[in-house]
C-alpha positions, 0 to 999 in steps of 0.5 A: 362969082359973087360973094354975099354978105348977110341974106339974100333973097333968092329967085328964079333960075335955070341951067343948060348944057352943063353939069351941077352939084351943091353943098351947103348948110340948111336951115329946119323947121321945127326948130331941128339942127341946120344940115348940110345938105351935098350932091353925091354926084354931078346931075347933067343937064341936056340941051332941055332948060331945068328950072328952080322956081320957088314960086312953085317947087318951093322955098328952103333957107340956106345958111350958106348953098354953093352951086357949081357947074361945069358947062358940057363940051359939045359931043356930051350936048349932040349926045344928050335927049332931045326937048320936045319943046325946043 
C-alpha cells in the first residue's frame, strides 16, 4: 500500500467482488474539529461495480483515510446479486 506525504487529490475509484471497511479523520465545515469516522462493519460488494465519483457524490476532505479490502471467494461471489447491466 502506498504511503503519501502531504495532500493528494482523490479521484474516481470502484470496488467489485470484495468486502471493504474504512477508517479516517475527516475534516468538518464551519470550523468544527476533525471527526474520526470508522465503518461499523465490513461492506460487501458483489459482482457489480460500486463506483465512488467525487463529481457525483461530492468531495470530502480527510486528514487520514485508510480503506481495507478483502477479496470474496468464488462461492460468495456466486451467491451474490446479479447486476442487470453487467
